[in-house]
N, C-alpha and C positions, 0 to 999 in steps of 0.2 A: 607405546614407544618408550624407549629408555630415556629418562630425563637425567642428563648428566649432572645438572646442578643439584637435584635432590639426592642422587646417589653419592655425589662428592661430599655433600654436607653430612650425609648419614655416616659415611666412612670416617669423616673428621670427628663426629660426635662419639662414635664407638671407640675410636682411637684414644680420645682424651678421657673417656669414661674408664678405659682400661689402663690409663697412665702410661701409654706408649708414646715415644717421640717419633718424629718423622723418620729419623734414621732407623729406629728399632723396627717400625712397620715395614720400611723399605727393605731391610735385611731379611725380614720374615718372608717377603714375597719375591725377593731377588731383584729389587729395583732400587735406583738411587732415591734419596730423600726428595730431590727436586722433582722427580717424576711423580712421586706420591702427592706432592703439593699441587702439581698441575691437575691431578685427578680430583683432589679435594676441592679445588676451586671451580670444578665443573667445566674445565677447558678441554677435556678429552674424554671421549666415550670409551668405555671398557669393552673388550671382547669377552666372550663367555669364559675362556680359560683364565683370564685375569680376574674376572669376577669371582670365580671359584677360589683362587688363591687368596684374595682379600677376605672372603667369607671364612676360609679356614683359619687365617691368621687372627681374625677378630672373633672367632668362635660363634659364628651365626650362620644361618642358612642363606643361600643365594636369594630366596624369596624375601627374606627380611631386608636384604640390601635393596631389592627392587620395589619396596613398598612406595606407593605414590604419595603418601603423606610425609610432610617435612618432619624431621626428628624432634623438633621443638619449636616453640613460638618464635624464639630468637632466630633459629635457622630459617623459618618461614619468612621473616622480615629480610634477612640477608639475601635469600634467594630472590625475593621480589625486587630488591634493590639492584642486584646483579642483572636481572632480566631487563629492567627499564633502561639501565646504562648501556646495554647491548642493542637497544632498539633504535630505530631510525629517528624518532622524535627527539630523544636525548642527544643523539649525535648531531642533529641539526642545530642544537642550541649553542654548540661550541664551548661547552663547559668542561672543566677537568673532571676526570673520573674520581669518585669518592671511594677511597680505600675502606674496605670493611674490616675494622679492627675492633677489639674489645672495648677500646676507649670511646667508640661511637655508640652513643646510647640508643635504646629502643625508641625513645621519643624523637631523637634526631632523624632516625630512619623513617619513622612514621610521618614526620613532617615532609621529608623529601618525597615520599610516596604520595602524600596528599597533594602536594603542589604539582607533581607530575600528572596525577589523575585529573586535576583541574585543567591542565594544559591539553590533555587528551580530549576532555569534554569540549573545550573551546574549538579544537581542531575539527571534531565531529560536526559541531554546529556550523562551522564555516564551510564544511564540505557540503552541507545541505543547502546549497545555493539554488536559485531557480534553475541554473544549468544542470546541476546534479539531479534535481527533481525531474526535469524534463528527460534526462537520460534514463532514469529509472522507469518513467512512464513509457518511454519508447520501447524499452526492453520488455515490459509487461505486455504491451500491445502486440509485440511480435509473438509472444507465447500464446496470447489469446487467439491470434490469427491461425497459428499452427494447429490449434485444437478446435477451430471453427467457433470459438466463443461458447463452447459446450463443455460443461463440467458434470460428468456422469455421477461422481461421488456426491456432489451437492444436490443433484436431482434425487438421488436415493435417500439422502438425509431428509429432504423436504417431504418426500412421500411417507417416510416412517413417522415423522411428526404429525402429519395430517391424519394418518390412520390411527394414531394414538388418541386423538380427540374426536374421532368419528366423523370427520368432514367428508361429505359425499358430493363434491362438485358444486358449481355455481360460485358466485362471488363470496369471498371470505369475509364474514361479518366481523364487527368489532367484538362481538361476544365470543366467537371462535378464537380470535386473537387473544382475548383474555383467558380463555380456556387453555390455550397453549402455554401462557405464562404460568398458570396454576399447575399445569402438568409438569412443568420444569422446576417447580418449587418457588415461584416468585409471587409476591403480592404487588398490586399496582397502586401507585400513589400519585395523584394529580396535584401538583404544587404550583403556587404562583411565583415562586422566587428561584426557579432554576437558573443557574448562571448563564449569562448570555452567550458564553463561548461553547455551550453544550446543547445537544438536542435531547439527551436523556442521561441519567446517571444510574448505574447498577450497583447497588450495595450487596456485594457477594457475601459479606459476613452475616447480614440479617435477612437475606432473601427478598430484597425490595428493589423495585424499579421505579424511579421517579421520572415522570414525564410532565410537560407543561400543562397547566390547567387551561390557559387560553391558547387554543391551537392557532398556529400560523395558518392563515388562509391558503398559503401556497402548499402546505404539507398535508399528506394523508395521515391521519392519526394512527391508522393501522401500521403504516410503514415505520414510523418512529419506534413503536413497540417491537415490531418484528425484527428490526435491525439490532435492537438491544438484545433480544433473545438469540438472534443468529450469532452474534459475537460470543455469547456464552456457550452455545451449542458447539461451535467450532473450536472452542478452547483457546481463543486468542489470548496471548500474553502481551505485555508491554512491548510495542514495536522496537526492534533493535536499530532500525534506521528508516529513512523515508521510503525505500523500496519495500520494506516489510509493512510499513503503514499503508502504502498503496495496495499491496496484495491483500491485506486484511479487508480494506474497503471494498475491493472487487468481490471477494468471497462473501462478505456480509450482504452486499447489495444483490448478488446473484441468488443467495439462499432466500432472501426476502422476496425477490421476484418469483422464485419457484414455489413459495408458499402461497403467494397471491394468485399466481397463474400456474396451477399444477401441470406437470408435463403430460401425463396420460390424457387428461381431459382436453388440454390445449392442443395437443398434437392431433387428436381425433377431430377437433373443431377445424383446425387449419387444413388437414388433409381433405375434409369434405369441401371446404371452401376452394381449395386448389382444383379439385375435380370439377367444380362448377366454374372455374376461372374467375373466382370472385374473392381472391385474397385481399384483405383490407386490415390495416392496423386499427382503424376506427372500430371495426366489428370486434376485433380482439379486445380492445379497450372496453367496449360496451358489454361484451359477454361476461367479463370478469370484474367489472366495476373498478377499474384502476385508472390511473392517469394515462394520458397519451404517451408520455415519455416512458413509463413503465411498460406499456404494451409494446412500444417500439423496441425497447431493450430486450424484452422477452422474445419478440419475434426473431431478433438476431441470434438468440440462444438456440432456437429450435429450427430455424429455416434451413440451414445447411445440413444439419445432422438428420433431420426427419423429412424434409421436403426436397433436398438436393438442390437448393437454391443458394448461390453465392450472393452476398448482400453487403451493403455498407450503411453506416449509421453516422449521423452528424447532429450535434447540438451546437447551434451558432447564435451568438449574441447579435442584436440588431446592428451593432457596429461592424459586423462581418467577422468577428473573432471567434475561432473555434473553442468551444468549452469542453466537448467530449467528442470522440471519434472512434470508429472501428470499421475495418474493411477486410474482406477476403475475396473480393470480386474484381481485383486488378484495377480498380479506380485509383488514380494517383492523387492522394491527399496532399495538401500543402504541408511541408515540413521545414524545420530549420536544419542546421548542419549536424545536429545531434540525432536527427530522425524523429524529433518530437513534433506532434501536430498541434497540441493545445497551445493557444496563444497566437497561432498563425491566422492569416486572413484568407477567407474563402473567395474564390472568383465571384465577381458580382453577377455573372451570368448563370451560376448554378442555382438550382431551385431553392437551396437554403438561403439565398439572398433575394431571389426574385419573389418569393412568397410574401415578403414584406411590402411589395408594391401591389399585391392583389387586392382588389376592392372587396371581394367576397371572402371574409374571414370565418364564416360559418362552415363552409364546405372545405374539404381538403384540396390542396393545390397539387396538381400533377404536372410533370414536365419531362420532356426528352432533352438531353444535353449531349451534344457531340463534343467529346473530350479527347485528350491526347491518346488514350488507349482504347477508344471506341465510343459507342453511343450507350448512354445509360438512362434508364427511366427512374424517376424519383417521385415520391409522395411526401409532402411537407405540410406541417401545421405550425401555427404560432402559439406559443405558450407565454402568457403574460404573468409576471410575478412581481413582487415588491422590489426585486433586484433588477427589473427591466424586462424587455421582451426578447424571447428566444425562439428560434425556429428549430423544430425537431424533424429530421428527415430520414427516410429509409429508402435506399435505392438498390437497383439490380441491373445487370447487363440487359441490353435491348432484347436479346433472344428470350429472356425469362420474363419480360414484361407481360407476355400473353396470359400469365396466370393471375394477374392483378386487376382489380377493378380500377378504372381510371386510365387503362392502357390506350384508350381512344382519344386522349387529350391532343389538342392541336398546339399546345404550348411547346415551343422548341427553340433552343438557343445553342450557340456554338461557343466553346471555350478553348483557348490555346494556352491558358496558364500552365506553367509558370512563366511563359513568354511575357515580358513586361509590356509588349505592345497590345496584349489582350485587353487588360482593363486597368493596369497599374500606371501606365504612362499616359498622361493627358494628351489630347490631340494637339498637333503642332500649332494650329491656329490659336487655341486657347493659351498654350504655353507662351507663345510670342506676345500675346496680349496682356497676360496677367503675371507672368513669372517674376517680374521686378516691381510689381505694383500691388502686392498683397502680402499680408503677414498674419497667418493664422495663429491663434493662441491654443496650444495643444492641451487636451484634457489628459494630463499625465497620471497614470495609475500609480499611486504611492508604492504599491507592492513591487513595481519595477525596480525600485532603488533599494529594496530591503532583501535580506536573506530570508529563508523560510522561517516561519514562527518557531521559536525554540520549544523544547520539551518533548517528551515521548509521544504525546498526542498533539501534533502541530496546531497552535492557536488556542489550545485549552488552558485556561488559567487554573493551575492546580490549587492555589490558595483559595480561590472561590469555591472549587469543588469540595475541598476538605471542610471549609467553614459551613457550607451548605449541609454536609453530612452530619456535622456536629449539631446543627439545629434540628435535624429531622431524625436522628438515630433514636430507636426506642430506648426507654429507660433501662439501665442495667447492661447495655451493650456498648461496645466500642468498635467502630468499623475499622478493620485492618486492611481491607483490600477493596478498591473501587475501580469501576471501569466507566469512564465518561465516553460519550459518543456524540 
């Protein structure tokens, strides 16, 4: 597209280089000097015929006038200053326009540009509020639902990587994960001082991946490495915003899951289980040696695409708060006004909450729930971590429960949420008795009052990352690009 500012500055530069006045150039093209000045200030776009007349008068080609590069460093500064002054942010400040004159030094322009850049950065950070993050998450979930949470390109990438290291099914061992790293040109380094804000650090300059020496008991050591490799394979760059950050996380986690539970082998396993009406997330977990949550995620990737089964997935904290969610089976998940699910409270009659009351935590918990849009069957398990207890649930409509083990459960509840009378409004008798005679002290999550962590990688302390790399970089090398995760 024609950039009127750059074209105008180029015409001015050529005119002054040739010693022409505004009047002289105007006469040469048949226009008043004031009209030439408007063009040089980038306030009017030129038509092709006018462009040709300017080119002839200045003894250059039209292509030279249309060059995308500013004619000089000074012109580049002036163009940048003009652009920010025409922008909404500058206009909102109520400041007078700075006239671009020869007396205005390059340093002064650079200072104004620097201050404006810092204001833009602060506005971007303020935009990354929890509300903005939830909006981005809701949009990403809609996209995942539209494609049934299945990414064919990532499946093909995983298959190619596994073939490259000769993996032939069965659980992916730590040795094969290390072979993948080597195949991609990385050496592994287990360190005791990885910054607390990161799970791993990839030194792209020196081909190194740093992972913690003392593994978190909640984490699968293969997953930490595979996620670092996945980001590299997918060519992820520094996130432009929180939406970009979320999308990268989804892609990274998906590719990691596809490496741990390969599509071709998993689909064959699931199709045989469906034929026997014995589908089970536990069996998928045991077959591939992954966590229950990974198996549940992977099931949602493949269930609709290959088994024709609509499903929903929930990860819920013991307090009832949704941590993760996905659905394409018409179940109505709790949402806020922005359509976001995370942070909302699940009905206490859903299996995701009822499982916490089950005495037998060794066996999976199954339940039918009559909900607003129909009856759904769910299987849930409790996952205990250092951050608390969570339930992980996979559900499907009543008609499709016949394919799952646990369909004969006698557990059944009814839920009319979001109707407050379902479980959010206390019984009238209790309200009358205690409403004015109690005062609970709320456990307020500090993140409720804060904006999203700053930086390209939310929550990551860049200073810690760079200091870490300085300590560990091989002699004679200087790391120039790193990726924390």
